[in-house]
N, C-alpha and C positions, 0 to 999 in steps of 0.2 A: 503493498498501500505508500501509493504519495504523499506524499505532502506538500500543501500549494499555500506559500505563502506572500500576499499582495500589499504592497503597500502605494501610497499616490502622493507624493507631493506637491502643490503645487506654488507653483513657481508667480510673483506680483514683479512682473518685471514694471519701472517705471515711464507714461508716457514721454515726459522728457524734463531734464536733471536744469532745476536753477540752481544759476550758481550768483550767490548776492555779491556782492562784492565790496561791498561795506564789510562786512566782518567775515570773507573770502569761504562761506556757508553754505555747505550743496543739499540741495529741498531734493529731495525727491518729490512728484508729482505725480498718481494713480488714477487722479478721472483720465478717464477715456477721447483722447480728441480721436475726430477724423481731419487729417492733416489738407486734403483734397481743397475740404470745403468751410471750413475756420478760419475764420479771419482776427489780422491782431486784432483790430477788439475784445474776444469772443477771448484770447486765451493774455492778455491786462487784467480783468474779468477775474478769469481761474486764480491768476495769480494775488488781486484785491483780495482775492478769500482766502486764497492758504496762507500769505504774510497775514494779511487784515492791514494792511498799506493802505492809502486810497488809491485810484491809480493814475492823478493824478499831480505824485510829488514822487514816480517813476519810470521810466524809460526802457524797455525788451528787445535784449541785443541777440546777435547769432558771433557766434566764435568768431567769427573774421572785422566783426564792428558795426553787421551789417544796421543802423535799425528797425526794429520790430514795424509797419504804420498800419495802425486800423483797417483800415479800407482795403491789404493784400489776405491775401492769402498763404497757412503758412509755407505749404509748400511748393511756394515761390522763390520760398529762400533757402531750399533749399532743406528741412525743417520735415524729422523722420521718427519716428519711436525708437526712445533713450537720445535722439540728441538734448544736449545741452543750450540750455537758454540763459543770454548777462541781461541781473540783471541791476539796471547803475541805477538812481536817487539823481536825482535834478540840485545843482547846487543849492546850499544850508541848509541844507533837510537832511544834514546828515550827520552835524552840527546837533541836532533837536534829538534827532535819533538813538544815538550813543550817549548821549544825557538819559532821555528816559530810560534808555535800555538799564546806567549805569545804576537809577533813581534816587538822579540829584534831581530831585523838583524847584530846587531856586535857581540854575540853569531855565528852568523851560517859561517865560515872562509872552505875553500877551500885551501888547501898548496899544493905545487908546489913538495916537498920529498926534494927537492938540499940544499937547504938554508935553510928550513922550512918557509922562508917568507909568510907572510899571500901574498893571491890573489886577485884579486879588478877585475871590469870585464874589465878597461884600460890595466890594466897587461895583461890579458888573451889576448886583442887584441893587444899589440905589439909583442906580444910573434908568435904570431899569421906570423905577417907581416917583 
């Protein structure tokens, strides 16, 4: 009598690898992507959901430095399953993100523009009433 053992192993490969240049972190994205139909704006929305950053503070580029625009399909950039996409934040946001990650709340301030006084939550509430 023969005994047969069968084992299954599910292997999940990421659709893309997202390299965040600010911290040199590689983030695997497992959401299914159809590269010949998905546009750059959909990838930006997906990256926003994965990272928690608003779409307006970053740009996405390929490994050769070509920016991924909202209206073009991903296939036109030569992207395929397992490709690396680079996340770059716009100027000025790096300092804010670093301060927020490190927990330094004093560096993160808003200004009202008129007299350039730093605002806090109480000041904003007082201005509304």
